[in-house]
N, C-alpha and C positions, 0 to 999 in steps of 0.2 A: 097361458102363464108367461108369454114372452115378455110382458111388462116386468114381471118378477125377475126373470132372467137378466133383463137389461139393468134393472136396479141393482142386483147383486154384483154384476160385472162392473158396473160403474163404481160401486163402493170398493171393489177389488182394485180398480184403477186408482182411485183416490188413496187407498192404503199404500199402494205401491209408490205413488208420488210422495207420500209422507215418509216412507222408508228412504227414498232417494234423497229427500231433503234433510234427513237425520232427525225427523220429528217422531217417528214411530220405530220401535225396535223389532217387534214381531214380524215374521215373514208374512207377506200378503197372501191370504188364502180365503176361500169360502168354505167354512167348516160345516159339520153336521148341524150345529145349532142354527146357523143361518139358513140351512136348507129345510128346516122344519115344515114350513108352509108347503113346500113341494112334496115332502115325504108324506104329509098327512092328507094331501089332496087325493080323492078317490075317483076323480073324473079322468078317464083315460086320455081323452083328447087334450085336456089341459097339461097332463104330465108329458105327453108326447111332444106338444108344442114347446114346453120348457126344455126337454132333452134335446130337441132338434136345434134350438137356438144355441144351447151350450155346445153341442157337437159342431155346429158351424164355427163357433169361436175357436174350438180346438183345431178344426180343419184349416183355419187361417193362421195357425201357428201362434195364437195369442195365449191360450191356456192349455193345461193338461187335466183331463178328467180322470178321477179315480172312482171306479164303480165298485159295487159290493162284490165281495170275494167270490170268485168262480165265474164272473161275467166280464166280458170284454166290451161288448157293444150294447146289449139290451138291458144290462143290469142297472139297478138304481144308482144314481150319482150320489156319492157320499162325501166327495171333497173336490174342490176346484183350485188348482195351483196356477199361479201366473207363470207364463213362459216368456213372454216378450211384451214389455210395457207399450212400446210404440205400436206394435201390431194390434194390441187390444184397443188402444185409443183409435186407431184407424178403423177397426171393426165396428166400434161403437159410434164412430163419427164425432169424436170429441178431440179437441186439441190437447196435446200434452202441455205440462207446465213449461218444459223447455221451449216448445214452439211459441207459447204465449209470451214468455220472457224475451225470446229472440225478437219477436215483433215489437214488444214494448221498448227494448233497447234501441231498436232502429228508429222508433217514433220519437224517442227522447234524445237521440244522438246530437241533434242540432242545438240543444239547450242545456245539456248536462254540464258544460263548462261554465255557464253562467249561474246555474243552480246546482251546486255540488251535492246538495241534500238528495237529489234524485238518485244518486248512487246508493244512499241509505234506503230509499224507497224500493229500488230494485233488489237489494239484498234481503229486505224484509219479504218481498214477494217470493224470492227464491226459497225462503224458509217457510213458505205458505202462510205467512203472516199478512194480515190486511193492514193498510195504513190509512187511517181516518175512514175506514169502511170501504176502501177500494182495493182491487186486485188488478193483475195485468190487463184484464178485459176493459178496465176503466182508464187506460192510459191516455185517451184523447182528452179526458177531463183535466189531466195534469198538463197536457200541452196547452189547453185553453187557459188554464190558470197562469201559466208562464207568459202567455201572450198578453193577458190582461195587465200583468205587472210591467212588461216591456212597453206596452202602449201608454200606460199611465205615466211612466217616467218621461215620456216625450211631450206631455201636455203642460205647457207653460201656465195655463190658467189655474192650475191647482194651487199656486201660491196666493191666489186671490180668494179661494174658497173651494170646498169640495164639489166635485161634479155629481149630478144625480145618477145614482148607480143603475137605475133601470133604463135611463136614456143611453148611457154608455153601453150597457149590455145589448140593447136593441140594435145599436149602431154596429157593434162588433159581431154579433151572432144572430141577428134577426130574431132574437128572443129576449124579452126584457128581464127574464128571471134567471138566466144562465149563471151570471156572476154570483148571485146570492146562493145558488145551489152548490157552487164550488168554493165557497168561503173557507171551509176547513182546509182545502188544498192550498189556497192562497196563504193561509196561516203557516203551513209547513214550509212553503217556499220562502216566505219572508223571515221566519225565525231561523231557518237553516238547520232544523233538527226535526226528526220524526218523533222524538220523545218530549218535545216541549209541551207545556200545559196548554190545552186548547183555550183560545180567547173568545170573547164575545164577538159576533160578526161585526158590530159597528166599530170595534177597535181595529179589526183587520182592514175594513174598508177605509177608515180614516188614515191609516198609515200610507196608503197609496193615493189618497186624495179623492175618495168616493164617499157618498153619503146617501141615506134614504131621505133624510131631511136635515137641513143645516143646523149645526150645533155651535152656538156662540162660545167664545172663550171666557172662562170665569177668572176674575182677578180680584184680589183683596188687599187692603192696606190703606194707610193715610197717604195716598200718592195722587199727584195730578197727572192724568193721562192726556196726551195729545192725540186727538183723533182728526178725522178729515174735516169736520165742521166746528168742532168745539174742543176746548181744553177745560177739564173739570176734575175735581177730586172724586175718587171712587166712593160710592155709597157704602153703607155698612149693612150687613156684614161682608157682602161682596157685590160685584157688578159683572154683567156678562155683555160682551160685544162681539160682533162678527170680527174674526181675526184680521181681515184685510183693512178694517177701519182704524186699527190701533197703530199709530205711527211712532210713538215713543213716550217718554215721561218728561215732565217739566219740573219736577221737584227732586230734592236730594233724598236718597234712601241709603241706609247702611247695610241692608241685606236684601237679596233677591232669592226667593226659594221657589223652585218648581216642585210640584207635588203630584205624584202619579195617581193616587187614589182619591175618589170623590168624597168619601166619608171623612178621611183625614183632612182634606182641604177645607171642608165645612167646619170641622172642629177648630182648625188653626185660624180660619178666617174670623170666627167669633172671638177667638182669644187675642188676635193681633191686629184687628181692623183699625185700631186707633194708634198704631205704631208706624214709624217711618220705615216700613218694610213693604215689599211687594211679593205677594203670593200668586202664583199662576198654576192653575190646574191643567195638567197635560192630557187628561182623559185617556190614560193608557199611553200607547205609542203615539207621539204627536203627528198630526197631519202636515202635509207640505205648507198649508196656509198658516198653521200654528208656528212652524219653524221659521217662516219668513217674518212673522210678527215678532217672534222671540229675538231674531237677529236685529231687528230695528230697535227693540227695547234695549238690548245689550249695547248697541252703539250710542245710546243716549244716557247711560249710567256712568258714574265716576269709576276710574280705575281702582279706587280704594273700596268699592262696594264688594262685599262678600257674595259670591255666587254659589248657591248651594242647591243640591237636589235630594229629595226624599222619596225613595221608591221602595217597592217590595224587595225583600232580600231573597230573591229567587232569580231564575234564569231570565225571565221576561223583564224583571225590574232592572237588572244590570244591562240588558240589551238596550233598554230605553235610556239608561244613564250614559251608555257609550255614545249613542246618537246625539244626545244633548251636549255631551262633552265636546264633540266635534264643533258644534255651533259656538260654544263658549270659547274654545281655543281660537277659532277664526276671528273672534271679536277682540282678542288680546287679553282675555281674562282666563282664569283657571277655575274649573268646576271642582267643588269639594262635596263629599258625601255628608248627609245630615241624618243622623240616627239610623244609619245602615250598617253599623259595625256589629259583629257578633256579641260584643259586650253590652250592646243596647237591648238585647233580646233576652227576656226571662227564660229560664230553662223550660218552664211548663208551656211556653208558646212555640217551642221549636218543633219542626217536623223533619224527620230523617230524610236525607236526599241521597240518590245513587251517586256513585263516583263519576259517571258520565255527566250527570247534571251539574255536579260540583266543578268538573273540569270546564264546562261551558260557562258557568257563573264566573269562574276565575278568568277565563278568556275575555269576557266582556268587561269585567272590572279592570283588568289590565288595559284594555282598549280605552277605557274612560280615564286612564292615567292614575288609577288607584292601586298601585302595585302592592303596597303593604296590606291593604284591605283585601286584595285578591288572595294573598297567601293565607290570611286569617280566615277568610270564608271557606277556603278549601279544607283547612284543618278543622274547622268547626263542625262540618258535616251535616248542616241543616238548612232549611228554608223557612221563611215566615212572610206573611202578608202584613201590610201596614195596619190594617184594622185590628190586628192582634196586639199591637204595641200600645 
């Protein structure tokens, strides 16, 4: 029954860790109920093996055994109390949470300044909470995720088109599927929050210039597009091109609208394809190639053109808006929100949001230059996706 003894002591250690982290209130102990299998076992050798293992733990200063009344050594064990968490971990050959956290902090020390969200990750781990399914033992995956982002920032070719994810993964890690496996960690590092809503992998990869297969950019409107080999009006309801081949526009438009959501883009494309407007689908967070294309388009439109963005009224939506706003500002234009005000959202479509989420939404809205909207969003207390509007 040494396996049972090990299992019970391991649970005792985990309960003690929870107590230390403030997760559990009760004192860590192995009670009569947990000892039922030992009590009901009639095999003398099994019982002696169990008792010997528990006695060894006590002899090592890890626990205190309470035996049935009147017995000091040979009596039946009725309760096991923790004496020293560290000594119990050492006896079991298990690292304590403090040890694991210390090693994790050391591993992340060189990148935490660049990726501040790692402080949130460590704090979650301290409270025994997993982050995207990971705990301190998975710290190398976070180091790898940060390395991928740092590497991709240095790749000039991403402005021409996304790089094949498996080729990059094989080059960096000698394994073609590593980056795909850590996509959720990339998401946290890029969003800067452990509480952000998880995105689809392709959105995460596109943000840093990676792809499984190339995704053309979709554009709609009665607009003449200048490309590498031809200038022509967009077909209806929309047309898709590789981002690197779109050089600018050759006709006048009164409005340029970027749209985050695919369903919304298709709806608006059918409605406005015969108008002098240009609709561009961002496919979530725009890729480096998309951003380079957008900058070229902005440089070819009139200063009188209205530049609008229609995104989800949530943290991710405003983070995308903040990034697009930087591109617009650099071109000498001003980005304005389109149908992203709380007043545009029916009551029945609203979803309550936490104060932390609202704070981050306000932060990104302010970063986009939408100060009044930022305050309105925080006061409204909800989020909503484009499809709901």
